[in-house]
N, C-alpha and C positions, 0 to 999 in steps of 0.2 A: 673882362679883358678888353683893352683897346687894341685893335689890329689895324696896321697901316700896310696895305698891299700896293705894290708898285709894278706895273708893267715896265719893261726895260727900254726896248727900241723905240725911238721917237717920243718916249715919255721921260725917262731919266737921261737918256742919251739922244742927241740930235741926229744920230745915225742909226742904221739897222746893223747890229753887230754881226748877225749871221751873213747878210749880204756882203758886208765889208770884209769879213773873214774870207769869203769866197773870192772876192776881188784880190785880196792880199795873197792868197795861195797861187793865184794866177801870176802875180807880179814876181813871185819867187820861183816860177817855172814848174809848178806842180801840175798845171792843167793847160790845155790848149786855149789860148786867150779868146779866140773867136767863138769856138763851140761853147766854152764854158760861159762866156758872157751872154750869149744868146739864150742858153737854157736858164741861167740864173735870172735874167730879166723876165723870162716867161713865168718862172715860179713866183717871182716877186709881184708880178702883175696879178697872178691868181690870188696871192695873199691879200693884196689890196682890195681885190674884188670879192673876197670872201669865198673863193672857190678852190682853195688850195687842198690837194691831197697831201697831208702832212707826212704820211709814210713814204710816198714817192719822193717827196722833197728831202727827207732826212737821208734816204739812200743816196741821193744825188749829192747832198751837201757834205756827206762824210766819206765819199768815195776816195778822194785824194788822201785823206787822213788814214784810211784803212790801208792804202797802198804804201804810204810813207812809214807807218808804224808809230808806236808811242813816243819813242825818244825824239825823232825828228819833228813830230807833231807838237810836242810840248815845247821844244826849243823855238819852233816857228811861232807858237802862240805867245811866248814871252816877248818876241820881237814885235808881234802884232799889238800887244798891249802897250808897248813903249811908243811905237810909231803911229798907231791909229786911235786906240781907245783913250789913253791918258790925255791926249790933247782935246778929246771930245767931251771929257768930264767937266761940266761947267759949274761955277761956284753956286749958282742959284739952285741947281739940282742937288748938289751936296748939302746945301743949307736946308732944303726941304726935308731930306732924309734925316738930318741931324735934329731938326725941329721935333719930329716925331719921336726919335730916340730919346731926346732930352726930356720929353713929356712922359716917358716911361711906356710908350706904345711898343708892342711887338711888331717889328718891321720885317716884311717878307717881300722879296722880289719874285714875281710870278710871271714867267716868260714862256713863249712858245719856241724860243731858241734852245738848242740842246745844251746840256750841262757842261760839256767840254769847253764850249765857247764862252759860256756865261759865268761859270764858277769864279774865275779870276776877276771878272768884272764886278760881280757882287762883292767880292772881298775888297776891291778898290773903293767901293762905296761904303765900306765898313759894315756890310750886311752879311750876317752869317747864315740866315735862313733863306734858302733858295728853292723855289719850285720851278723846275725846268723840265724839258723833254729829257727823259733818262734813256741812256743808250745801252742796249744789250751788249754783253761781252762774251767772247768765246771762252767758256769755262769747261769745255769738254776735256777729257783726258788727253794730255799732250797738246791742248789748244794754246792759242797765242795769249789769251787773257786780254786781248785788245778788242776794240769795238767791231761789231759785225755789220753795222749799217741798219739794223732793225731797232725799233723802239721797245723799251722795256716798260710794261705797265701802260697806264692811261697817259696819252700825250697831253701836256698842259696847253691845249689849243682849243679855242672856242669853248664849247660846253665842257671840254676836258679840264679847263681851269677851275670851273665850279667843283667838279669831282675831286680834283687834286687838293684844293683848299679844304673841302669837306673831309677828305682823308687826313689831312694835317690836323684839323680840329679834333677828329675822332681819336687820333693817336694820343691826344691830350685830354680825352674824355670830355670834350666840348662839342657844342653844336652851334649853328648860326645864331640861335637865340641867346647864347651865352656871351657873345662878343658884340662890341660896338665897332663896326668895321668901316674903313674908308678904302676906296680903291681908285688909284690914279691910272688912267690909260688914254692913249691917243686913238685907239683903233675900234672901228665898228665890229671887228671880230671878237672883241671882249664884251660885247653887249650882254651875253648871258651872265657873266660875273658881276657886271655893273648892276644888273637887276636883282642880285642876291645880297648886295652889301647895304649897310645902313646909309653910307654917304658916298655916292658915286661922284667922281670928279673927272670930267672930260679934260684931259691935259694935252695941250698942243693938238687938239682933235682934228682928225681928218674930216672932210666935208660932210660925210654921212653921219658921223658921230656928233659933230657940232649941231646938225639939224635936229637930231634926236634929243640932245641935251637941252637945246633951246626950247623945244616943244614940251619937254617934261620938267623944265625948271631946275635942271641939275646945274651944279657949279661948273663953270668953265674957267680953266687956268691956262693961260698962255705963258708957259715957263720959258720958252725960247722965242 
């Protein structure tokens, strides 16, 4: 099997979808703009530095959604897709995904952003297989059925991406040795997965990843 794995934010999209969703919820009045922006910027800086506590971040990032409930959150996300995401989907990114699909490769988006934000984005790219941070839901008797702010299972972040892809393979009775895998990413946070695939591609790489890719002779793709 040929496997084409794609990170999402700053790899297929020239924006960070999680960060942009947070900014969007502020613009529609769900959060205090000053306090939210300060905390959102702090978390984003930790992500870029490789020091993010993903559990703390997901609690923060889903807080407004938990308070708003499912109906309001889904309606807001539809607006977010039209206003922010669709204009950010570039032809060259779509073409890269289609190239792998037309070659018969299994295409998967593997992202550290949560599934609520990213499932519609994956669908917009025509990708049905998504490995994202899964959100726990309140399934207790009389519970809301809505998200709790906690992560379900292993978060697809840093080493967790390796684990989640391995789980995906195992569910199909496959192992790393059974696939010819390519992984596109911009982030040094994804170095563990890059080291596990057959063909790592540093895509729009951050400064640290570009240095590693140059040193190791990995392909560098400046898509944007």
